[in-house]
LUMLUM-487641 format. One record per residue (C-alpha): residue in one letter; residue number from 0; x, y negated, z negated. Coordinates in Angstrom, 2 decimals, always signed. Each point is the difference from the previous one (the first is absolute). Layout:
<vexbas>
<vexba aa="a" i="NUM" east="X" north="Y" up="Z"/>
...
</vexbas>
This chain:
<vexbas>
<vexba aa="m" i="0" east="+94.72" north="-171.98" up="+12.45"/>
<vexba aa="s" i="1" east="+1.30" north="-1.35" up="+3.29"/>
<vexba aa="t" i="2" east="-1.88" north="+1.13" up="+3.10"/>
<vexba aa="l" i="3" east="+0.32" north="-0.48" up="+3.74"/>
<vexba aa="t" i="4" east="-3.13" north="-0.50" up="+2.14"/>
<vexba aa="i" i="5" east="+0.20" north="+1.07" up="+3.66"/>
<vexba aa="d" i="6" east="-2.74" north="-1.20" up="+2.36"/>
<vexba aa="k" i="7" east="-0.98" north="+2.59" up="+2.59"/>
<vexba aa="a" i="8" east="-3.05" north="+0.88" up="+2.06"/>
<vexba aa="g" i="9" east="-1.12" north="+2.28" up="-2.76"/>
<vexba aa="p" i="10" east="-0.38" north="-0.62" up="-3.74"/>
<vexba aa="t" i="11" east="+2.64" north="-1.93" up="-1.89"/>
<vexba aa="r" i="12" east="+2.78" north="+2.27" up="-1.27"/>
<vexba aa="k" i="13" east="+1.93" north="-0.78" up="-3.15"/>
<vexba aa="v" i="14" east="+3.48" north="+1.37" up="-0.57"/>
<vexba aa="k" i="15" east="+0.89" north="+0.13" up="-3.67"/>
<vexba aa="y" i="16" east="+3.70" north="-0.73" up="-0.04"/>
<vexba aa="g" i="17" east="+0.15" north="-0.35" up="-3.78"/>
<vexba aa="s" i="18" east="-1.35" north="+3.50" up="-0.65"/>
<vexba aa="m" i="19" east="+2.28" north="+1.50" up="+2.64"/>
<vexba aa="s" i="20" east="+3.12" north="-1.58" up="-1.45"/>
<vexba aa="r" i="21" east="-0.92" north="+1.13" up="-3.50"/>
<vexba aa="d" i="22" east="-0.49" north="+3.59" up="+1.17"/>
<vexba aa="r" i="23" east="+3.37" north="-0.14" up="+1.72"/>
<vexba aa="a" i="24" east="+1.69" north="-1.37" up="-3.10"/>
<vexba aa="w" i="25" east="-1.47" north="+2.76" up="-2.20"/>
<vexba aa="a" i="26" east="+1.04" north="+2.63" up="+2.54"/>
<vexba aa="l" i="27" east="+3.58" north="-1.32" up="-0.10"/>
<vexba aa="r" i="28" east="+0.01" north="-0.03" up="-3.82"/>
<vexba aa="w" i="29" east="-1.14" north="+3.60" up="-0.19"/>
<vexba aa="s" i="30" east="+2.51" north="+0.99" up="+2.67"/>
<vexba aa="y" i="31" east="+2.89" north="-1.52" up="-1.94"/>
<vexba aa="f" i="32" east="-1.31" north="+1.55" up="-3.23"/>
<vexba aa="f" i="33" east="+0.03" north="+3.51" up="+1.41"/>
<vexba aa="l" i="34" east="+3.33" north="-0.63" up="+1.74"/>
<vexba aa="v" i="35" east="+1.57" north="-0.95" up="-3.34"/>
<vexba aa="l" i="36" east="-1.51" north="+3.13" up="-1.62"/>
<vexba aa="f" i="37" east="+1.37" north="+2.11" up="+2.85"/>
<vexba aa="a" i="38" east="+3.49" north="-1.52" up="-0.33"/>
<vexba aa="i" i="39" east="+0.04" north="+0.47" up="-3.79"/>
<vexba aa="f" i="40" east="-1.20" north="+3.61" up="+0.26"/>
<vexba aa="f" i="41" east="+2.58" north="+1.05" up="+2.64"/>
<vexba aa="l" i="42" east="+2.97" north="-2.15" up="-1.02"/>
<vexba aa="t" i="43" east="-0.08" north="+0.77" up="-3.74"/>
<vexba aa="p" i="44" east="+1.48" north="+3.55" up="+0.28"/>
<vexba aa="p" i="45" east="+3.01" north="-1.09" up="+2.18"/>
<vexba aa="l" i="46" east="+0.61" north="-2.94" up="-2.34"/>
<vexba aa="y" i="47" east="-0.02" north="+2.28" up="-3.04"/>
<vexba aa="m" i="48" east="+2.37" north="+2.39" up="+1.83"/>
<vexba aa="l" i="49" east="+2.40" north="-2.86" up="+0.71"/>
<vexba aa="i" i="50" east="-0.11" north="-1.23" up="-3.62"/>
<vexba aa="t" i="51" east="+0.58" north="+3.49" up="-1.40"/>
<vexba aa="s" i="52" east="+2.86" north="+0.70" up="+2.42"/>
<vexba aa="l" i="53" east="+1.87" north="-3.00" up="-1.43"/>
<vexba aa="k" i="54" east="-0.20" north="+1.29" up="-3.58"/>
<vexba aa="s" i="55" east="+2.27" north="+2.35" up="-1.89"/>
<vexba aa="s" i="56" east="-1.38" north="+3.16" up="-1.57"/>
<vexba aa="a" i="57" east="+0.28" north="-1.60" up="-3.45"/>
<vexba aa="e" i="58" east="-2.07" north="-3.02" up="+1.00"/>
<vexba aa="i" i="59" east="-2.62" north="+2.18" up="+1.67"/>
<vexba aa="s" i="60" east="-0.39" north="+2.03" up="-3.17"/>
<vexba aa="a" i="61" east="-0.11" north="-3.05" up="-2.24"/>
<vexba aa="a" i="62" east="-3.37" north="-1.45" up="-1.06"/>
<vexba aa="t" i="63" east="+0.35" north="-3.19" up="+2.01"/>
<vexba aa="n" i="64" east="-2.00" north="-1.71" up="+2.69"/>
<vexba aa="p" i="65" east="-0.01" north="+2.47" up="+2.94"/>
<vexba aa="w" i="66" east="-0.52" north="-2.83" up="+2.49"/>
<vexba aa="w" i="67" east="+3.19" north="-1.87" up="-0.84"/>
<vexba aa="v" i="68" east="+3.69" north="+0.84" up="+0.34"/>
<vexba aa="f" i="69" east="+1.96" north="-1.24" up="-3.00"/>
<vexba aa="h" i="70" east="+3.36" north="+1.43" up="+1.07"/>
<vexba aa="p" i="71" east="-0.04" north="+0.59" up="+3.78"/>
<vexba aa="t" i="72" east="+2.45" north="+2.55" up="+1.35"/>
<vexba aa="l" i="73" east="+0.77" north="+1.62" up="+3.35"/>
<vexba aa="s" i="74" east="+1.38" north="+3.16" up="-1.55"/>
<vexba aa="n" i="75" east="-2.90" north="+2.09" up="+1.27"/>
<vexba aa="y" i="76" east="+0.67" north="-1.09" up="+3.59"/>
<vexba aa="v" i="77" east="+3.73" north="+0.58" up="-0.35"/>
<vexba aa="e" i="78" east="-0.48" north="+3.49" up="-1.44"/>
<vexba aa="l" i="79" east="-2.38" north="+1.11" up="+2.73"/>
<vexba aa="l" i="80" east="+1.86" north="-1.55" up="+2.92"/>
<vexba aa="t" i="81" east="+3.26" north="+1.61" up="-1.15"/>
<vexba aa="s" i="82" east="-1.65" north="+3.38" up="-0.66"/>
<vexba aa="n" i="83" east="+0.76" north="+2.63" up="+2.63"/>
<vexba aa="q" i="84" east="-3.23" north="+1.74" up="-0.95"/>
<vexba aa="f" i="85" east="-2.19" north="-3.05" up="+0.71"/>
<vexba aa="l" i="86" east="+1.87" north="-0.75" up="+3.22"/>
<vexba aa="r" i="87" east="-0.62" north="+3.58" up="+1.08"/>
<vexba aa="f" i="88" east="-3.72" north="-0.42" up="-0.59"/>
<vexba aa="f" i="89" east="+0.03" north="-3.22" up="+2.00"/>
<vexba aa="w" i="90" east="+1.93" north="+1.63" up="+2.83"/>
<vexba aa="n" i="91" east="-2.36" north="+3.00" up="+0.16"/>
<vexba aa="s" i="92" east="-3.03" north="-2.31" up="+0.11"/>
<vexba aa="s" i="93" east="+1.55" north="-2.15" up="+2.72"/>
<vexba aa="i" i="94" east="+0.86" north="+2.94" up="+2.26"/>
<vexba aa="v" i="95" east="-3.41" north="+1.63" up="-0.48"/>
<vexba aa="a" i="96" east="-1.91" north="-3.25" up="+0.63"/>
<vexba aa="i" i="97" east="+1.95" north="-0.92" up="+3.15"/>
<vexba aa="v" i="98" east="-0.17" north="+3.46" up="+1.57"/>
<vexba aa="v" i="99" east="-3.69" north="+0.39" up="-0.85"/>
<vexba aa="v" i="100" east="-0.76" north="-3.35" up="+1.65"/>
<vexba aa="v" i="101" east="+1.83" north="+1.12" up="+3.16"/>
<vexba aa="i" i="102" east="-1.81" north="+3.35" up="+0.08"/>
<vexba aa="t" i="103" east="-3.35" north="-1.68" up="-0.65"/>
<vexba aa="m" i="104" east="+0.44" north="-2.53" up="+2.81"/>
<vexba aa="l" i="105" east="+1.16" north="+2.65" up="+2.49"/>
<vexba aa="i" i="106" east="-3.17" north="+1.98" up="-0.68"/>
<vexba aa="s" i="107" east="-2.57" north="-2.74" up="-0.65"/>
<vexba aa="i" i="108" east="+0.69" north="-2.27" up="+2.97"/>
<vexba aa="p" i="109" east="-0.42" north="+2.64" up="+2.77"/>
<vexba aa="a" i="110" east="-2.91" north="+1.58" up="-1.85"/>
<vexba aa="a" i="111" east="-1.83" north="-3.31" up="-0.43"/>
<vexba aa="f" i="112" east="+0.67" north="-0.97" up="+3.62"/>
<vexba aa="a" i="113" east="-1.42" north="+3.31" up="+1.25"/>
<vexba aa="l" i="114" east="-3.11" north="-0.24" up="-2.20"/>
<vexba aa="a" i="115" east="-0.64" north="-3.67" up="+0.79"/>
<vexba aa="r" i="116" east="+0.71" north="-0.07" up="+3.73"/>
<vexba aa="m" i="117" east="+0.26" north="+3.46" up="+1.52"/>
<vexba aa="k" i="118" east="-3.65" north="+0.93" up="-0.44"/>
<vexba aa="f" i="119" east="-0.64" north="+3.75" up="-0.06"/>
<vexba aa="w" i="120" east="-2.65" north="+2.30" up="-1.38"/>
<vexba aa="g" i="121" east="-0.18" north="-0.23" up="-3.78"/>
<vexba aa="s" i="122" east="+2.42" north="-2.92" up="-0.29"/>
<vexba aa="a" i="123" east="-2.40" north="-2.10" up="-2.15"/>
<vexba aa="t" i="124" east="-0.66" north="+2.94" up="-2.33"/>
<vexba aa="l" i="125" east="+3.70" north="+0.75" up="-0.24"/>
<vexba aa="a" i="126" east="+0.77" north="-3.64" up="-0.82"/>
<vexba aa="t" i="127" east="-2.53" north="+0.05" up="-2.83"/>
<vexba aa="g" i="128" east="+1.37" north="+3.30" up="-1.24"/>
<vexba aa="v" i="129" east="+3.52" north="-1.43" up="-0.10"/>
<vexba aa="f" i="130" east="-1.15" north="-2.75" up="-2.34"/>
<vexba aa="l" i="131" east="-2.09" north="+2.35" up="-2.15"/>
<vexba aa="t" i="132" east="+3.08" north="+2.10" up="-0.74"/>
<vexba aa="y" i="133" east="+1.55" north="-3.04" up="-1.69"/>
<vexba aa="l" i="134" east="-2.95" north="-0.16" up="-2.40"/>
<vexba aa="i" i="135" east="+0.84" north="+3.38" up="-1.55"/>
<vexba aa="p" i="136" east="+1.64" north="-0.72" up="-3.40"/>
<vexba aa="d" i="137" east="+3.65" north="+0.87" up="-0.50"/>
<vexba aa="s" i="138" east="-0.87" north="+1.93" up="-3.13"/>
<vexba aa="l" i="139" east="-1.94" north="+2.51" up="+2.16"/>
<vexba aa="l" i="140" east="+2.70" north="+0.48" up="+2.59"/>
<vexba aa="f" i="141" east="+3.17" north="+0.57" up="-1.94"/>
<vexba aa="i" i="142" east="-0.97" north="+3.50" up="-1.19"/>
<vexba aa="p" i="143" east="-0.59" north="+1.52" up="+3.48"/>
<vexba aa="l" i="144" east="+3.05" north="-1.89" up="+1.30"/>
<vexba aa="f" i="145" east="+2.13" north="+1.45" up="-2.78"/>
<vexba aa="k" i="146" east="-1.22" north="+3.51" up="+0.78"/>
<vexba aa="m" i="147" east="+0.66" north="-0.47" up="+3.72"/>
<vexba aa="l" i="148" east="+3.57" north="-1.17" up="-0.64"/>
<vexba aa="a" i="149" east="+0.59" north="+2.86" up="-2.42"/>
<vexba aa="v" i="150" east="-1.12" north="+2.52" up="+2.64"/>
<vexba aa="i" i="151" east="+2.18" north="-1.62" up="+2.67"/>
<vexba aa="q" i="152" east="+2.95" north="+0.09" up="-2.38"/>
<vexba aa="d" i="153" east="-0.58" north="+3.69" up="-0.77"/>
<vexba aa="v" i="154" east="-0.37" north="+0.95" up="+3.69"/>
<vexba aa="t" i="155" east="+2.81" north="-2.05" up="+1.50"/>
<vexba aa="g" i="156" east="+2.35" north="-0.32" up="-2.97"/>
<vexba aa="i" i="157" east="+0.25" north="-3.77" up="+0.59"/>
<vexba aa="t" i="158" east="-0.01" north="-1.86" up="-3.28"/>
<vexba aa="l" i="159" east="-2.74" north="-2.62" up="+0.12"/>
<vexba aa="l" i="160" east="-1.21" north="-0.33" up="-3.59"/>
<vexba aa="n" i="161" east="+1.99" north="-2.22" up="-2.33"/>
<vexba aa="r" i="162" east="+1.67" north="-1.80" up="+2.91"/>
<vexba aa="w" i="163" east="-0.54" north="-3.69" up="+0.71"/>
<vexba aa="y" i="164" east="-0.26" north="+0.64" up="+3.75"/>
<vexba aa="v" i="165" east="-3.17" north="+2.04" up="-0.52"/>
<vexba aa="l" i="166" east="-1.71" north="-3.35" up="-0.46"/>
<vexba aa="l" i="167" east="+0.78" north="-0.81" up="+3.65"/>
<vexba aa="f" i="168" east="-2.48" north="+2.73" up="+1.01"/>
<vexba aa="i" i="169" east="-2.60" north="-0.77" up="-2.64"/>
<vexba aa="y" i="170" east="-0.33" north="-3.78" up="+0.04"/>
<vexba aa="p" i="171" east="-1.12" north="-0.15" up="+3.67"/>
<vexba aa="t" i="172" east="-3.14" north="+1.87" up="-1.03"/>
<vexba aa="l" i="173" east="-0.88" north="-3.20" up="-1.89"/>
<vexba aa="t" i="174" east="+1.30" north="-2.65" up="+2.38"/>
<vexba aa="v" i="175" east="-0.75" north="+1.33" up="+3.49"/>
<vexba aa="p" i="176" east="-3.83" north="+0.13" up="-0.28"/>
<vexba aa="f" i="177" east="-0.44" north="-3.55" up="-1.29"/>
<vexba aa="c" i="178" east="+2.65" north="-1.51" up="+2.28"/>
<vexba aa="t" i="179" east="-1.59" north="+1.72" up="+2.97"/>
<vexba aa="w" i="180" east="-3.38" north="-1.46" up="-0.98"/>
<vexba aa="i" i="181" east="+1.47" north="-3.49" up="-0.28"/>
<vexba aa="m" i="182" east="+1.62" north="+0.29" up="+3.42"/>
<vexba aa="i" i="183" east="-3.18" north="+1.37" up="+1.59"/>
<vexba aa="g" i="184" east="-1.86" north="-3.12" up="-1.05"/>
<vexba aa="y" i="185" east="+2.76" north="-2.27" up="+1.20"/>
<vexba aa="f" i="186" east="+0.47" north="+1.71" up="+3.36"/>
<vexba aa="a" i="187" east="-3.75" north="-0.05" up="+0.53"/>
<vexba aa="s" i="188" east="+0.05" north="-3.81" up="-0.47"/>
<vexba aa="i" i="189" east="+2.36" north="-0.47" up="+2.93"/>
<vexba aa="p" i="190" east="-1.83" north="-0.85" up="+3.25"/>
<vexba aa="k" i="191" east="-0.35" north="+3.01" up="+2.28"/>
<vexba aa="e" i="192" east="+0.97" north="-2.11" up="+3.02"/>
<vexba aa="l" i="193" east="+3.63" north="+0.18" up="-1.13"/>
<vexba aa="d" i="194" east="+0.38" north="+3.75" up="+0.17"/>
<vexba aa="e" i="195" east="-2.23" north="+0.22" up="+3.08"/>
<vexba aa="a" i="196" east="+2.24" north="-2.48" up="+1.81"/>
<vexba aa="a" i="197" east="+3.09" north="+1.91" up="-1.08"/>
<vexba aa="l" i="198" east="-1.43" north="+3.30" up="+1.27"/>
<vexba aa="i" i="199" east="-0.95" north="-1.63" up="+3.31"/>
<vexba aa="d" i="200" east="+3.57" north="-1.23" up="+0.35"/>
<vexba aa="g" i="201" east="+1.22" north="+3.57" up="-0.39"/>
<vexba aa="a" i="202" east="+1.05" north="+0.01" up="-3.65"/>
<vexba aa="s" i="203" east="-0.28" north="+3.24" up="-1.92"/>
<vexba aa="w" i="204" east="-1.81" north="+0.29" up="-3.32"/>
<vexba aa="l" i="205" east="+3.35" north="+0.03" up="-1.80"/>
<vexba aa="q" i="206" east="+1.13" north="-3.16" up="+1.78"/>
<vexba aa="t" i="207" east="-3.34" north="-1.65" up="-0.79"/>
<vexba aa="l" i="208" east="+0.47" north="+0.83" up="-3.66"/>
<vexba aa="t" i="209" east="+3.62" north="-1.10" up="-0.31"/>
<vexba aa="r" i="210" east="-0.08" north="-3.10" up="+2.21"/>
<vexba aa="i" i="211" east="-3.46" north="-1.41" up="-0.61"/>
<vexba aa="f" i="212" east="-1.72" north="+1.37" up="-3.10"/>
<vexba aa="i" i="213" east="+2.89" north="+0.11" up="-2.45"/>
<vexba aa="p" i="214" east="+1.09" north="-3.62" up="+0.59"/>
<vexba aa="v" i="215" east="-3.62" north="-1.24" up="-0.12"/>
<vexba aa="a" i="216" east="-0.87" north="+2.10" up="-3.06"/>
<vexba aa="l" i="217" east="+3.04" north="-1.07" up="-2.01"/>
<vexba aa="p" i="218" east="-2.07" north="-1.32" up="-2.98"/>
<vexba aa="g" i="219" east="-1.80" north="+3.34" up="-0.20"/>
<vexba aa="l" i="220" east="+3.31" north="+1.89" up="+0.13"/>
<vexba aa="i" i="221" east="+1.39" north="-2.13" up="-2.79"/>
<vexba aa="a" i="222" east="-3.10" north="+0.58" up="-2.12"/>
<vexba aa="a" i="223" east="+0.25" north="+3.76" up="+0.49"/>
<vexba aa="t" i="224" east="+3.73" north="-0.05" up="-0.72"/>
<vexba aa="i" i="225" east="-0.47" north="-1.93" up="-3.23"/>
<vexba aa="f" i="226" east="-2.71" north="+2.41" up="-1.12"/>
<vexba aa="a" i="227" east="+2.15" north="+3.06" up="+0.75"/>
<vexba aa="f" i="228" east="+2.98" north="-1.51" up="-1.81"/>
<vexba aa="t" i="229" east="-2.08" north="-0.94" up="-3.04"/>
<vexba aa="v" i="230" east="-1.57" north="+3.46" up="-0.32"/>
<vexba aa="s" i="231" east="+3.29" north="+1.85" up="+0.40"/>
<vexba aa="w" i="232" east="+1.84" north="-2.36" up="-2.36"/>
<vexba aa="a" i="233" east="-2.57" north="-0.05" up="-2.81"/>
<vexba aa="q" i="234" east="-1.36" north="+3.57" up="+0.17"/>
<vexba aa="f" i="235" east="+0.21" north="+1.68" up="-3.42"/>
<vexba aa="l" i="236" east="-2.00" north="+3.21" up="+0.01"/>
<vexba aa="y" i="237" east="+1.68" north="+1.86" up="+2.86"/>
<vexba aa="p" i="238" east="+3.62" north="-0.60" up="-1.07"/>
<vexba aa="l" i="239" east="-0.98" north="+0.88" up="-3.56"/>
<vexba aa="v" i="240" east="-1.33" north="+3.38" up="+1.21"/>
<vexba aa="f" i="241" east="+2.52" north="+0.90" up="+2.71"/>
<vexba aa="t" i="242" east="+3.26" north="-1.22" up="-1.58"/>
<vexba aa="t" i="243" east="+1.31" north="+0.73" up="-3.47"/>
<vexba aa="s" i="244" east="+3.79" north="-0.31" up="-0.02"/>
<vexba aa="v" i="245" east="+1.32" north="-3.41" up="-1.00"/>
<vexba aa="d" i="246" east="+2.10" north="-0.40" up="+3.17"/>
<vexba aa="q" i="247" east="-3.01" north="+0.70" up="+2.19"/>
<vexba aa="l" i="248" east="-2.40" north="-2.50" up="-1.57"/>
<vexba aa="v" i="249" east="-1.21" north="-3.21" up="+1.63"/>
<vexba aa="l" i="250" east="-0.32" north="-3.30" up="-1.82"/>
<vexba aa="p" i="251" east="-3.57" north="+0.10" up="-1.43"/>
<vexba aa="v" i="252" east="+0.46" north="+3.47" up="-1.49"/>
<vexba aa="g" i="253" east="+3.62" north="-0.51" up="-0.96"/>
<vexba aa="i" i="254" east="-0.77" north="-3.06" up="-2.12"/>
<vexba aa="t" i="255" east="-2.73" north="+1.70" up="-2.01"/>
<vexba aa="t" i="256" east="+1.76" north="+3.36" up="-0.48"/>
<vexba aa="t" i="257" east="+3.46" north="-1.25" up="-0.94"/>
<vexba aa="l" i="258" east="-0.81" north="-3.12" up="-2.00"/>
<vexba aa="i" i="259" east="-2.68" north="+1.71" up="-2.10"/>
<vexba aa="k" i="260" east="+1.55" north="+2.59" up="-2.29"/>
<vexba aa="g" i="261" east="-2.65" north="+1.73" up="-2.08"/>
<vexba aa="d" i="262" east="-1.78" north="-2.67" up="-1.96"/>
<vexba aa="v" i="263" east="+2.79" north="-2.55" up="+0.49"/>
<vexba aa="f" i="264" east="-0.80" north="-2.63" up="+2.61"/>
<vexba aa="n" i="265" east="+2.81" north="-2.23" up="+1.18"/>
<vexba aa="w" i="266" east="-2.38" north="-2.80" up="+0.89"/>
<vexba aa="g" i="267" east="+2.62" north="-2.51" up="+1.02"/>
<vexba aa="q" i="268" east="+1.52" north="+2.22" up="+2.67"/>
<vexba aa="i" i="269" east="-3.37" north="+1.41" up="+1.03"/>
<vexba aa="m" i="270" east="-1.30" north="-3.51" up="+0.76"/>
<vexba aa="t" i="271" east="+3.27" north="-0.89" up="+1.70"/>
<vexba aa="g" i="272" east="-0.12" north="+3.08" up="+2.19"/>
<vexba aa="a" i="273" east="-3.61" north="-0.73" up="+0.90"/>
<vexba aa="l" i="274" east="+0.87" north="-3.56" up="+1.03"/>
<vexba aa="l" i="275" east="+2.96" north="+1.13" up="+2.08"/>
<vexba aa="g" i="276" east="-2.10" north="+2.68" up="+1.59"/>
<vexba aa="a" i="277" east="-2.70" north="-2.51" up="+0.89"/>
<vexba aa="a" i="278" east="+2.49" north="-2.38" up="+1.63"/>
<vexba aa="p" i="279" east="+0.24" north="+1.60" up="+3.51"/>
<vexba aa="p" i="280" east="-3.78" north="+0.13" up="+0.64"/>
<vexba aa="l" i="281" east="-0.37" north="-3.50" up="-1.47"/>
<vexba aa="i" i="282" east="+2.64" north="-1.40" up="+2.38"/>
<vexba aa="i" i="283" east="-1.59" north="+1.74" up="+2.98"/>
<vexba aa="y" i="284" east="-3.47" north="-1.33" up="-0.85"/>
<vexba aa="a" i="285" east="+1.34" north="-3.49" up="-0.59"/>
<vexba aa="f" i="286" east="+1.44" north="-0.27" up="+3.52"/>
<vexba aa="l" i="287" east="-2.58" north="+2.04" up="+1.94"/>
<vexba aa="m" i="288" east="-3.27" north="-0.72" up="-1.81"/>
<vexba aa="d" i="289" east="-1.51" north="-1.94" up="+2.93"/>
<vexba aa="y" i="290" east="+0.62" north="+2.89" up="+2.37"/>
<vexba aa="y" i="291" east="-1.36" north="+2.46" up="-2.51"/>
<vexba aa="i" i="292" east="-3.25" north="-1.91" up="-0.43"/>
<vexba aa="a" i="293" east="-0.35" north="-0.52" up="+3.75"/>
<vexba aa="g" i="294" east="+0.50" north="+3.69" up="+0.66"/>
<vexba aa="l" i="295" east="-2.49" north="+1.15" up="-2.60"/>
<vexba aa="t" i="296" east="-2.57" north="-2.59" up="+1.11"/>
<vexba aa="a" i="297" east="+0.17" north="+1.06" up="+3.63"/>
<vexba aa="g" i="298" east="-0.24" north="+3.66" up="-0.93"/>
<vexba aa="a" i="299" east="-3.02" north="-0.65" up="-2.17"/>
<vexba aa="t" i="300" east="-2.02" north="-2.13" up="+2.38"/>
<vexba aa="k" i="301" east="+0.73" north="+1.30" up="+3.46"/>
<vexba aa="g" i="302" east="-0.34" north="+3.32" up="+1.72"/>
</vexbas>
């Protein structure tokens, strides 16, 4: 074993480079081992979905190797992309996701700024309460929400149930609390000298928010936006409960309810629809992943 002797006023110290390098090598090996396991575990389902989407119904039913495509075909993609029903699902999901993101940001940004910077009595408790509301499971909330909407519909006569736009009022109950919490952490990480200097120069709180905090906190805003879009795009329970007509369904519910008829599963089109539905979030994450990680990291470690 190679050693290095360093002469000092005190006792001789030996640094064991050989042992250190071996520990580092084993640490790297274990890191790569678990990374490969992680990749296999999470990439196997999308790979299987892609393989199945390229098969015909006859090949899927045949007793052949499920991990190989013997006769690849794009018929499943053609049928879905030319189906008015599937395009309607996609359109409903797109409108709902975009509008919910806008609503969430319009509420979360001012709320987070007020809780992080405009200190008032109970602001810390209120900030914690905002986050705790996100921890309540969806499965416990949809029943009281359904009853509330039913009462509003009976009193006002406005049809809310079985309409896709009802999701515009429901999804923010999931996105606003968490996005507000992310932005609180990010706003709290910004030096206080910036807003103090702005207030001394005569800027209002609104001007401080729009001209200083929003440009500086752009990674946090992107992280919150991605989260809100992902939740509103992929949510399954709420649209399953609040919408029933085929023309009012969004993509996750529409795929499962229209492509599964009784005990007949059209696996080729189901997998194709799932891949097409996963494409928008995947594209967003691919281009904005660095901002997303930066925003979440700042919100988790500062404040």
